[in-house]
Residue, then its C-alpha position, 0 to 999 in steps of 0.5 A: m531492511t537496510g542497504g549493503v546486504p551482500l548477495g551470494r551464498w547462504k550464510e549462518g544468520q541469514l533468512f535465505e539467500g541475500i536476506r538477513p535480519s538487521p543486527h539491531m533486531r530483537s528477533a528475526a521471526q517476530w516484530f514487536p510494535r514500538s520495540e525496535p526503533l528505525e535505524p537511520d538507513e532503514l526501510r521497514i515495511i509492515f503489511m496492515g491488511t492483505s485481503p480483498m475480503i474482510r474477516p477477523g484477523q485479516m483486513n483490506t489491503s494496506v502497505f505501510v512503508q517507514l523510512g529512517n528519515g522519520e517519514n511514513f507512507v501509506f499505500d492503500i488503506g482498505e476497510g478495517a486496516i486502520a485497526n491494525y495501524l492502531a494496534g501496532g502503536f501508530a498514532l493516526n496523526e503520523l499518517d498524512k501521505i496516502f497513496i491509492t492505487h485505484l478506487h475499489v473500496d477494499h483499497f480506500g475504505s478506511l480513508p474517512y476514518l483516518y481523515m476525521f480522527g487523525g485530524w482530530s487526534g493531533r494532525w493539526h499543523k498539516p493537512l491530509k495528502v491523498f495521491g491517486p490516479s485520474g479516471r478517463t472522465p473526472e467523475y471517476g478520478t481520485a479527486t471526485m472520490v474525495e469530494g464525495m467523502q467530504k460530503m458524506l462526512g459533513w455532519h461528522r466534520d461540523a460536529f467536530s468543529v468544537f475541537p481544536v483541529g487547525q488544518g487537521h480537516d484540510i485535505e490536499v488531493h494530488e491527482f495524477d494522469f493514470a496514463d502517464d507511465g513512469g511519471v514522478i508524483y512525489e519527490q521530496d527529502g530524498v524520496r522519489i515515487i513513480h507510477w504506472q498503469r496496470s490492467h484491472a477494472k476500468d482504466g486500471a490500477s496504478g502501481y507505485r515505486l518508492d526509492w530512498n537512500g539506495l533502497s527501493v520498494v514496489w507495490t503494484g496494486d491490483g491487476r492482470p500480469n503486466e510487463r510494465d512491472i518489468e520495465f519500472c521495477e528493475g533493480v527493485d529491492v522488494y517487489i510486492t504484487e497481488t496474487q489471487a489464490e485459484l481455489m474457487s470451491i474453498s473461497s465460495g465456502v468461506a466468503g459465499v462467492p459462486p465458484f464461476l464468479g471467482r474464476y471469472t474475476i481472476d481471469t479478468h482482473h488478478t494475477p494467478a500465482y504462476a504469473a506473479g512468479y514469472l514476473a518476479s523471475k524477470i524483475n529479479p528483486r531481492l525479495l518477492m512478496v505477494t498479498h491480496m489473498d484470503 
């Protein structure tokens, strides 16, 4: 995705109004890993995981954002998603900035693997950086989760001490106040990332907005429909939000979740499709994308 795409009537070569492939792309329909270098002014979004439930061919949530300046940003890194990064041809030592929306395990389950094997495989000169919200009490914050993860990995880390890892097994936790709506949590090399609270379990999940080079992308994280999205997503190019398909009997047959439990979960924790559409109609992004569907 690049800047300067004119809005207006549909034209030949456009996917739909206001959206068209970048001229250098080999295909508008398919992406071939490592075959299409990023242009200097391009922002690329790849879904590495899209589901709350793991199944063959679909991993837990992870949204990968690449920038033409060479920077990579990972928004959530759920269980199994690391397989898609590797399948896409990305070296684990390229992934060093991880933004976690909340501490449901389907949004950070691959972090231990990335931490250990990314450090071992070449991320020797810099620590892994993890950004995430605080909790109302310290034991429910991102920092406590990472501390527990490091304890869990004590045997592994010591076993890998025979390898040259340098700073690869250092970790920096940037825990921000979950209630600081609109707070800036990253600002470097022209990249600016803000956050805001969404209604989910406990103290919610944190939505993120990345702005760079006149382009912008939002990943809301999980949660109920939230009017804060309208405030903080104004003018955004790509609005990615979750939606939970209201197909309780099918979900029950596929995943074994009792239909009443699925219905209750959507009503109290997630965004029905009509609500995602309503929010998008208010935000009016260039492109709406939804995820978190089995």
